[in-house]
C-alpha positions in Angstrom: 8.8 -23.6 -26.5 5.6 -22.8 -23.6 6.4 -23.1 -19.9 2.6 -25.1 -19.9 3.8 -27.6 -21.9 6.7 -28.8 -19.1 5.2 -27.9 -16.3 1.8 -27.8 -14.7 0.7 -26.5 -11.4 -3.3 -27.0 -9.9 -3.6 -24.4 -6.4 -6.1 -25.4 -3.6 -7.8 -23.4 -2.1 -7.9 -24.8 1.6 -10.1 -23.5 4.6 -9.8 -20.5 2.7 -13.4 -20.6 0.9 -16.4 -18.2 0.9 -18.5 -20.9 3.0 -15.9 -20.9 5.6 -15.7 -17.0 5.8 -19.5 -16.4 6.2 -20.4 -19.7 8.4 -17.6 -18.3 10.6 -19.0 -14.6 11.0 -22.4 -15.8 11.4 -21.2 -18.1 13.8 -19.5 -15.2 15.7 -23.0 -12.6 15.4 -24.2 -15.1 16.6 -22.4 -16.6 19.5 -22.3 -12.2 20.9 -26.0 -12.4 20.4 -26.6 -15.4 23.3 -23.8 -13.5 25.6 -25.0 -10.3 25.3 -28.5 -12.1 26.0 -26.9 -14.4 28.5 -25.4 -11.1 30.2 -28.4 -8.5 30.3 -30.6 -10.8 32.0 -27.9 -11.9 34.8 -27.7 -8.0 35.1 -31.2 -7.1 34.5 -31.6 -9.9 37.9 -28.7 -9.1 40.3 -29.8 -5.2 39.9 -34.4 -5.6 39.8 -33.3 -7.7 43.4 -31.6 -4.3 44.8 -34.0 -2.8 47.1 -33.1 0.5 45.9 -35.9 4.1 47.0 -36.5 5.1 43.3 -35.6 8.6 44.2 -31.6 6.9 44.8 -32.6 4.9 41.7 -33.4 7.9 39.5 -30.2 9.8 41.1 -27.8 6.9 40.5 -25.8 7.0 37.2 -25.6 3.3 35.5 -22.5 2.7 33.6 -23.2 2.9 30.0 -23.2 -0.7 29.7 -25.5 -1.5 31.9 -28.0 1.0 31.7 -28.5 -0.4 28.2 -28.6 -3.9 29.1 -31.7 -3.2 31.6 -33.4 -0.8 29.8 -32.9 -3.6 27.3 -34.7 -6.4 29.5 -37.1 -3.8 31.0 -39.7 -4.9 29.0 -39.3 -8.6 28.6 -37.0 -9.6 30.5 -35.9 -13.6 31.3 -34.7 -15.0 34.3 -30.9 -15.4 34.5 -31.2 -19.1 35.4 -32.1 -21.1 33.5 -32.6 -19.3 30.3 -29.7 -17.0 30.6 -28.0 -19.4 31.8 -28.2 -21.6 28.6 -27.2 -18.4 26.7 -23.8 -18.0 27.6 -22.8 -21.4 27.5 -24.0 -21.2 24.0 -22.7 -18.4 23.0 -19.6 -19.1 24.6 -19.2 -22.9 22.5 -20.3 -21.3 19.6 -17.4 -18.0 20.5 -14.8 -20.7 21.5 -16.4 -22.7 17.6 -15.9 -19.3 15.4 -12.6 -18.8 16.8 -11.0 -22.3 15.5 -12.8 -21.6 12.1 -11.3 -18.1 11.9 -7.7 -19.8 13.4 -8.3 -23.0 10.6 -8.7 -19.4 7.8 -5.9 -17.6 8.8 -2.9 -20.7 8.7 -5.2 -22.0 5.2 -5.2 -25.5 6.8 -5.7 -27.6 3.6 -4.4 -25.1 1.7 -1.1 -25.5 -1.3 -0.7 -26.4 -4.6 0.3 -29.6 -6.9 2.6 -29.3 -9.3 3.6 -31.8 -11.9 6.8 -30.8 -13.7 8.1 -33.0 -17.0 11.6 -30.3 -17.0 12.9 -31.7 -13.7 10.9 -35.0 -14.0 9.1 -34.5 -10.5 6.3 -34.5 -8.8 5.0 -32.1 -5.7 2.4 -32.0 -3.0 2.8 -29.0 -0.8 -0.1 -28.9 1.8 0.3 -26.6 4.8 -0.9 -27.7 7.8 -1.5 -26.8 11.7 1.3 -25.3 13.3 4.1 -26.9 14.8 6.8 -29.3 13.0 4.6 -30.4 10.3 2.7 -27.1 9.4 4.7 -27.8 6.4 3.8 -30.6 4.1 6.2 -31.3 1.1 6.1 -34.6 -0.5 8.3 -35.5 -3.7 7.9 -38.0 -6.1 9.5 -38.5 -9.4 7.4 -39.3 -12.9 8.9 -42.5 -13.1 6.5 -43.2 -9.7 3.1 -42.4 -11.3 1.4 -46.0 -12.4 -1.7 -43.9 -13.9 -4.8 -41.1 -12.7 -7.5 -43.1 -10.6 -10.4 -41.2 -10.2 -13.2 -41.9 -7.3 -16.7 -40.9 -7.2 -19.3 -41.7 -4.3 -22.7 -39.9 -4.6 -25.2 -39.4 -2.0 -25.8 -36.5 0.4 -22.3 -36.3 1.2 -21.2 -36.8 -2.4 -17.1 -37.1 -2.6 -15.4 -36.7 -5.8 -11.4 -37.4 -5.4 -8.3 -37.8 -7.5 -5.7 -39.9 -6.6 -1.9 -40.7 -8.3 -1.4 -44.0 -8.2 2.2 -44.9 -7.8 4.1 -47.6 -7.4 3.8 -50.3 -4.7 0.5 -49.6 -5.3 0.2 -46.2 -3.5 -2.8 -44.1 -3.6 -2.2 -40.2 -3.2 -5.8 -37.4 -3.2 -4.2 -34.4 -4.6 -8.1 -32.6 -4.5 -8.8 -30.3 -1.7 -10.2 -31.7 1.5 -13.8 -30.2 1.8 -13.6 -28.8 -1.2 -16.4 -30.4 -3.9 -15.5 -30.1 -7.4 -18.6 -30.6 -10.3 -19.0 -33.3 -12.1 -17.6 -32.1 -15.5 -14.8 -30.1 -13.5 -13.6 -33.9 -12.1 -13.5 -35.1 -15.5 -11.6 -32.1 -17.0 -9.3 -31.8 -14.9 -8.8 -35.3 -14.4 -8.6 -36.4 -17.9 -5.9 -33.5 -18.7 -3.1 -34.6 -16.2 -3.6 -37.6 -17.5 -3.2 -36.6 -21.1 -0.4 -34.9 -19.3 1.6 -37.4 -17.6 1.1 -39.6 -20.3 -1.1 -42.7 -18.7 -4.1 -44.3 -18.1 -7.2 -43.2 -16.7 -9.3 -45.2 -14.3 -12.8 -44.7 -13.0 -14.3 -42.3 -15.6 
């Protein structure tokens, strides 16, 4: 018989979603823009505050980077304090946020899979976490522990659609990805297929 009749595996994307790649890139580019603007205002203030004769200034060879910054602010410079300082602050904050976001994507926090194995009579829930002792979250349960599949749907601005694995002892384990919203049709289809596969009741629909 086909192996799909005995084993089902649902992959969880985690942080490696297209939206995360998009926003991490946008924030990184934007933070560089803020930082360069703040640095250019500081360089422009420093260069303009230094009294130089026209001959000396014309003969002085500025570094390529500084010459670009000065020329960029020649038409409409901004003061380093407070505008340039705020630009540097927000740029540094955005840069750190983007680096943190890229680390989450690299580590694929929240990613993994759910495996339902009727051949060997077990359920495996695997997730990647933050680096450290609990980097791998690997849980095993027997199929006999499953009482039902429950679906929880919360409508609103921050709508949530979650599938829970209801075990004996009133334990419930979410098996859908965090921050990975599924459509109502996808939730209904996945929950129904899983309930039929495990031959348990379906709650919440």
